[in-house]
N, C-alpha and C positions, 0 to 999 in steps of 0.2 A: 598556679591560679592566674587567670587572665585579669588584666587591669580594667576596672570599670571606667567607662568613658562617658562623660556628661557634657553636653553642649548647652550653654546658657547664652541665648541670643539677647538677653537683656543688658549684657555688659557693653558699655560704650566707652571708648578711649578718645581723649582730646589732647592735642599737642599745644602746650602753652609756651610761647617763646618769651623768656625773661631777658632783662637787660644783659648786654654782652659783657659787662665788666663785673658780673657777679660770679663768685666762686671760681677763681682761677687758681689753680694749684701751682706749686713751684715748678713743675715740669712743663708748664705752659699750656696744658690741656684744659678744656672747659669742664666744669663739674656738672654732673647730672644728678640733681637732688630727687629725693622720693616725692611722688605726687601726693597732693593733699587728698585724704580719704574723707568722703562725705557720706554719712549714714542717713538715708532718707527716712528711716524710722525714728531718728532723733528729733527732739524738740529744741535743740540748741540752735542759735542763729548761725547762718552761713558765714564762713571766714571771708576776709577781704581778699579779693582777687586783684592783681595788678591790672590797671587799666591803661597805663602808658608805658612808653619805652619799648614797645614791641616793634620789632622791625621785620617786615615781611621779606625783605631782601637779605640775602646771606652776606655777611661781611666778607670782604676780600681777605683771603688768607685762611679760610676755613677749609679743612680737608673733607674728602668724600666720606671718610669714616665718621667725622664729627657731624656731617650733614645727615648721615643715616641715623645716628643716635638721636639727634635733636628732632628729626621728623617723625620717626616711628614711635618714639616715646616709650613703648612697652618692650621693644625688641632691641637687641644689640648682638654683636658678633664677638665670640671669643674663639680665636683661631678659626676653624672651619665650622663651628657649632653656632646655630642660631639660638639665642637665649631670650627668656622673658622672666617676669617676676610672678611667683605664686600668689594668687589673690588671697590665700588664707594665712600662710605663715611668712610671706614676704621672702621666701628663699628663692634663689635662682633656679630656673627650670630649663631644660633643653627641649627644643621643639623638633619633633620628627617631621621633617619637611614633607616626606612622601605621603604621610597620613594627616598632616596638619593637626597633630595632637601633642600636648605637652604634659609631662609627668613630673610631679614633685618628688624629689628624693627624700624629703624630710617628713611630710605629712601624708604622702601617698595620694594626694589629690590629682585627678586627671581632668584636663579641660580640652574641649574641642574648639578650635579657632572659628570665629565667625567669618562671614564672607569679607567683611571690612578688614578684620585683622589678617586674613589670608592675603588680601591684596597688599597690605602694608608689608608683610613679611617677604612676599615675592619681589616687591619693589626694592626692598633693602638688599636682597640677594642679587638682583640685577645690577644695582649700583656697584656692589662689591666686584662682580665679574667685569664690569666695564672699567673699574679702576685698575684691575690687574692686567688688562691688555697693554702692551707697550705702545706709547704714543709716537706718532710719526714726527720726525724732526722737521722744523721749518727751514727757511733760507739762512737764518742766523745760526743754525745748529742747535737751537733750544727746542725742547719738547713742549707740547701743549700742556698747560697747567703748571709750568715751572715759575710763572711770574709770581706765585704766592710766596714761595719759599724756595730757597736754593737747595735746601735739604728737606725733602718731603718726609712727613712723619709716617711711621709704619701704619698700615691699614688694620692689621689684625692684632694690634697690641692694645692692652688696657693698662693705664698707669698702675705701677706697682702699689699695692696696698689700697687700691681704690676699687669700688664697684659702681655700676651704672646708677644705682639708687642714691649715690652720694654718701654712703657709709663705708667706713673702713672694715677690714676683716674682723678686727677686734670688736667693733661695735655690733656686727651681725651676730657674732657668737656669744658675746657676753652681755654687752650693754643693752641689746634689743632682743629680748626673748620673744619667741613667736606668740601671737595672740592665741588665747584659749578658744576652744570651740564655743560657738554661740555668741562670741563677741566680734565686733568689727575690728579688724587690725588697725592699730594707730599708726598713721604714716610717720616715717622717719622725720620728715620735715616738721611735723607737729611736735615730736618728742624733743627734737633739738632745735627749737626755734631760736634764732639769734637774739641775744640779749641787747645788742647795740642798736636796735631799731630795725626799720624796714631794710630789706636787702637793696643792694645797689641796683638801680634800674638797668645798668649795662650787663648784669649777670643773667644768663639764660637758665631757666629751671623748668623741668617738666612736672606737671601736676595732672593726675587723672581722677576723674570723678566716676565712682562706681555706683550704679543703680542697685537697689535692693533686688536680688534675683527672684523670678517667679517660682523657682524651686531651688532647693539647695544643691550644690555640686556634690559629686560622689565623695563619700567618706570612706573610712576604713571599713573593710568587710568584717562584720562581727560574726561569730559562730551562730548558726541557725538563721542567718538572714535569708538564705535561699529558700528555707521552709516557709518563712513568713511571706515572701513574695509569691511562692507557689499557692499558698492558701488564699492569698489576696486575689490572685488572678484566676483561681479556679471557680467554676460555678457553684452556687450554694448547694445544689443537690449532690454534687460529687463530694464536697466537703462533708456533708451530713452522712453520706454513705460510708466514707472512710472512717468517720468517728464511730458510727454504729458497729461497723465490722471490728474495729479495735476493741470496743466494749464487749462484743460477743466473744471474741477470742480470749479476752481476759476472764470472762465468766466461765468459758469452757475449761480454762486451766484450773479454775477453782473447784475443789472437791469438798463435798460435805464431810464433816468430821464423823468418822465411824463410831457408832456407839458400842461400847465394849460389851454391854449386857444384852444386845439384840440377838435374836435367834436367826440362824442361817441354815440353809440346806446345802449340803455339798453333794454334787453329782459326780460319780466316777464312771467314766466310759471304759468299757472293756472291748478291745479290738480283737475280733476273731482272726485266726490265721487262715481261715477259709475265705478267700477273696471271692466276692460275687459282683458281677457287673449289673448295672441297672437292667431290670426286666428278668433277671435270673433268680429272683427271690422265690424260694420254695414255699408252696402252699400245700399243706398236708392234705386238705380236702377242699378242692376248689368249689364244690357245691355249697359248702358252708359259708363261703365268702359272698355269695350272691343271694339276694332276697327278692322273691317275686310276690306280687300281690295276688296273682292268680295261680292256680295249681299248674304243675308241670307234668306232662304225660309220664306214666310209669316206665315206659320203655326208653325214655330219653336218658342218655348217659352224660351227666354234667361233668364227669371227669375228663371227657374229651374236649379239647380246647375249641375246636371248630363248632362242635355241637353246642357248647356253652355260649359261644358268641352268637350263634343263631337264635338261641332262646332269649338271650338278653335283648337282641334287636327286636324280636317279636314282642317282648314285654313292653318295650318303648312304643311300638306301633299300637299295641292294644290300649295304651293310656290315652290315645287321641280321643276315643269315644267317651271317655270318662271325665274329660275336662269341661266343666260347666261353670257358668257364672252363678255363684251362690246367691247373689243379690237379684237374680232374674225374677221379676214378679210373675212370670208365666209358669214358674215351677211351684208345685204345691209344697206345703209345709212338710218337712222331712219326717218328723215324728208322727204326724197324722198319716202320712203315706205308708210308713212301716206298719202302723196299726191296721190299716185297711188291708194290706197284703197278708198279714198274719191271720185276719178274720174273714178272708174272702170266702163267701158262700154263694156266689153267683157270678154271672158273666159281666156285671157292670164294672168290676175292677180287674177284669182279665188282663188289660194292657197296662196296669199300674206298675208291673215289674219292669217295664222298659225304661224307667227313670235311671239315668246313669249313676245316680248317687247310691243305688242299692244293687248295682249290677255285680259287684265283686262277690257279695254273699250268695246271690242267686247262682252265679256260675260255679262257685265252689260246691253248693249243695246239689245242683242238678247235673253235674258231670262235665262241665266245660273246662277248658284249659287256657293257658296263655297262648298256645298256638291257634286254637279255634277263634279266639277273640281277635288275634292279630290278622287272621285270614279274613274276618269280617271287615276290619278296618281297611285292609288293602282292597277288598272287593268294592266297598263303597267309594274309595278314592278313584278306582277305575271307572265306576259308573258315573261319577260326577264329571269326569273328563270327557265322557261320551255325550253329554247333554248338548243340544243344539242351542244357538243363541236365543231363539224364541221360547225355550223352555221344554220343548218336546224331546223325546228319544226316538230312535228308529231301529227296527229290527234289521239285522244283517244276514238273515236267512232267506228262505224262499217265500215267506208270508209277508204281505204288505199290510201293516196296520200300525200307524203311529200312536193310536189310542192304546192299543194293547202294549206296545213298547213302553210308553210313558207310564202306564199303570204298573207294569211289571218292574220298572226301574224304581218307582216310588215306594213299592211295598217293602224292600229291605231297608230303606232309609227310615221309614216309620217304625219298622220292627226294631231298629237300634235306638229308638227314642229321639230321632231327628225329625223335628216338625218345622213348619214354616215360621214359628215364633222363637224357637230356641234350638241350640245344638250347633255343632261345628259345620254342618251342611245345610243350615236353615235357608240360605239363599237359593241353593239348588232346588230344595223342596218347594219353596215359595213360587219359583218360576214354573215348576212342573204343575203344581196345583192350579196356577193361574191359566196355563194353557189348557188343562183338562176341563176346567169349568167353562172356559171360553168356547170350547168346542161342543158343549152340551146343548142339545136341542130343547125346545120348550117342553116337550113331553118327557124329558129326562134321559133321552137316548144318549149314550156315551160312545157309540160305535164309531162315530166320526168317519174316517176314510177307510175303515176296515173292508177288506175284500175276501171273497170266498167263504170258508167255514169259520173265520176268526171273529165274526160279528158279536155273538153273545159271549164268547170268551172275553173279548175286550170289554164289553159292558160289565160283566160280572166282576172282573178285576178292577175296573174303574170305580164301581160301587163300593168295593171293599176299601179302596184308598180313601174315598170321600167319607165313608162311615168311620174309619179309624182316625182320620185327621180331626174330624169333629169330636170324636170321643176323647182323644188325647188333649185337645186344646180348649174345647168348649167354644170355639170361634163361631159366633152366630152367622157369620157370612157363609159358613159351610153347611148350615142346617138345611136350608131349602134345597141346594143342589144334591145333598145326600138323600133327602127324603124323596125328591123327584126321581133319582136314580133307582131307589128301592121300589117306588110305584111302578116304574117301567118293568122291573123284574116280575112283580106280581101280575101285571097284565100280560106278560109274555109267556106265562106258564101254560103248558099243554094240559089238555083234559086228563091225561094219564098221570099228571103230577110232575112230569119232567120238563126239561128245556132242551132245545137243540140249537142249531146255528142261527135260525131266525125266530123272531117272535111268532106266536101262534096266529095272530091276526094277519100276518104277511104271507101265510101259507094258504093256498087255495084249497080245493077239494082233495080228498084222499086222507089216509090215516096220518095222524100227528103223533109221532113217537119220539120221546126224549131219549137222551143217553146219559150214562152215569158221569162221564167226564165233564159235560157242561153243567149237570146238576150240582156237582161239587162246588164249582165257583159261585153259583147263585146262592146255595145254602150258606157258604162262608160269608157272602155279602149280607144276607139276612141276619146272620148271627152277629155281625159287627153292628148292624143297625139296631138290633134289639138291645145290645150292650149300651149303645148310645141313647137308648130310650126314644128311638124313633118309632113311628107307627108301622107295625108289621102284623098283618092279619094272621091269626092262628091257623086259619084254614089253609093258608099257603104251606105252612109247615106240615100239616096233616096230609095234604096231597103229595108232597115230596116224599113223605114216609111211605105212602102207598106205592110210589114209583120204585123205591128201593126194594120193597117186598117183591116187586115183579122181576127184578134182576138178581135176586139172591139165590144161593144154593146152600145146602146143608143147614137149613134153618137160619140162614143169615151169617154163616161163618165166612163164606166167600161170595163174590159178586162178579157179574158180567157187565159188558159194555151196554148191551140192550137186551130186552127180553128175548130168550131163545139162543143167546150167544153163550160161549163157554166162559167160565170164570177166568180172570187173570189176576196176578198179584197187584198190578197197578190199580185196577178198578176196585179190588178188595180193600186196599189201603184207603182209597178215597171214600168208599162207601162206609167203612168202619168209623172214619173220623166224622162223617155226617151222622151216623147212628149215635155217637157220643154226644154231639151237639143237640140231637133230637131227644136225648134223655136216657140212653142206655148207660148202665153202670157195670162195674167189674163183677157184679153178681149175675149178670146175664151170661150164660155159658157160651152162646155164639160169639160174643165179643172176645172172650179169652181164647176160644178155639181159633178164631181168625188171627189173633195176634200171634199165637204159636205157629200157625201156618206160615205167616210172613217171616217169622224169625228163623224157623227151622229149614224151610224150603227155599226161601229167597232172601237171604241176608245180604247186606251191602257187599258188593264185590267190584273191585276196580276193573276186573276183566269184563264185567257186564254192566257198564254204566247205564243208569236210567234215573236221571235227576228228578223227573216228574214223579216217579214211584217213590224215590227217597224222600221227597218233599212231604208227601201225604203220610207215608208210613212212619216217619220220624215224629210227626205231630201226634199220631194215634198212640204210638208206644210211649211217648213222653207223658201223655195223660194217664196211661195205665200205670206206668212206673214199675217199681220192683225189680227183680232180677232180669225180667225180660227187657226192660229199658236199659239196664246197665250193659247187657250183652250187645244190644243193638247200637247203643251210643258208642261203645268202644270201637266197633267196626266202622260205623258211619263217619265219625270225626276223622279217623285216620285216612279213609279213602278220599274225603273231600280236601283235607289239608294237604295231603301229598300230591293231589292232582291239580292244585292251583298253579297258574303260571307265575314264575318267579323272576323272569328277566324280560327285557325288551319292552316294546310299546304295549304288549298285552299283559304285563305284570299286574297281578291282582285279579285277573279274570280266569274263567274256565273255558277250555276249548270245547266246542260243540261236539259231543259224542253221545251215542245212544239213541233211543227212540225219540222221535219228534224233535231232536236237537237240530237237524238240518233245516227244519222249517223256521224255528225261532232264531237260530244262530247263537253267537257268543253272548249277546246281551240276555237272551232268554235263559241260557245255561247259567250265567253268572248270577242273575237275579234269584233264581230258585235255589242255587247252592248257598248263597248268603243267607237267604231266609231259613234254610235248613240248619245252618250253623248258629242262627239266632234263637233256636228253639228253647234254650235254657231260660230265657227271659221274655221271649216274644209273647207268649201266653202263659199265664199261671196254670199249673196242672189242676185239672178239675177234680180228681179223685183223692187229693191230699192237700194239706196246707203247708205253706212254707213260712218258716220263722226267720225274719231278718232283724230281730231285735238285738 
């Protein structure tokens, strides 16, 4: 244990020279008495101090050793050791000169010398060194300093039985016990005051006056003192943290007493000897571990890991189109919507099934699957990526018509229930509608920049878009553009009831003959306008029916492109769909005969792609329903799903293949393919009701 060192600079020592004839012992040495102790905290009067008889000059015959003792007062030499008096217990202490520190052997007190005391001690040591040097003899043969005494007294000797404080050894050990802590030590001079009166003025005596220290000197180290100092010097937050940690540790060690009557469950683990690494857990039937909201195709083998992962990924993509904000005020009340779908008896609610909230039930009932809906989601994602900054789309084939491209791109978004007010792709739809309406002319013309034979195709497709957008949202901002587009169709009709590439008023002299391909788009636009309760003349529908009579064969079972041409499956499918919207039913033999013709002789075939034909034929057979629809749907969905691009920048689209594909390009192909796969909910079937309750 290291010694505590305390320096008190409040201590001041004063050398008092007493009369030279006081206190001479038998050996002839002067006596050094203990200095008088004065307690500044005491109320007692100060003792009398001698005021006379002090001699500043040293009497002749005094040795260097005596000079050192009388001048230093507090210090003296015993042999080679420098000594001083303990201020607490009055015991002698040795001074470590190299540190200027004194340690008490009795009470353990350590003091550090002040600058004044250090100078006094060094002066005493220098005097002793000077006295030990041999003096140079003079002419008479005597050494300097011999005039005092012929026989010099020893420098390092202290009279036997005497101490520098004027007390004998017996007095220090027995008669003068050390002062107790907390009390000022009583000076020896005060304890042994002479009874015969004042001391002889010739006697020299040292008295020191001690001031009350500003802080106590170091005491004995008590157990736990280091902890108290640590807590005192530490910041408050650290002390609080340590205390709280200690309390938490104690609380953690405390355990609640267990109730003997409590009920407990004991679990026993049985370790199998068959070690399995993570990922090797056996699943008896993986298909049972996966649950899909939409049906999975019958031919899909979910036992195969790769196939199962593909279907799971498709199911996640299909969910994108069903994520809607239930608090969206633009969505109709769900219960009312289901009731309208179940009681649908007209075309006014034909697009109600596009609501994402009822899509799962419709896909299940109408023959869709997880893969078909995932293909729709991927196709819409690709179309959204192709939109230009101003909202338009562009064909990447040989035909130049941004109006037709924009209308074709918007049709599948609307078919999936994505409007400019709600849905995942509402921003893309809003920009497209804004561009389309902005390009409409005052007379309702939507052809915009169309060139060649694409003019009336583009207008018919744009009129369908405006009519369906208004029907689905009821946005009054779209009413007038939709009505003006419909009026343009009415005025562009030819006298034979058909439409062709240009409106009738723009054609000069000569015969005006329509074609079935353009007629189909205009009739679809009028059907959407009638569902939206826009003004559609009945005479326009009657004239279009007369045109279809002119191009039919076999009493209306098959149809040609123009009168006098041979029937084709594409024109037959488009004309049969028009006949359904014009009022034919399943009881009309030509309709069912034409459906069987399409299914038996021209089913969907990946080796003979024709998306334009598939688009119209799928809609016609969906309305008819029954076994014919099931056969067609099974073939159609596989062909389209399997031919969709799965990788690269074109992922989600369809490559342009088949008739007219080179004219419209990839965008034309993708738009019609997505609309075909949306058939399960794009329009409610006309000849049967769907229950979504």
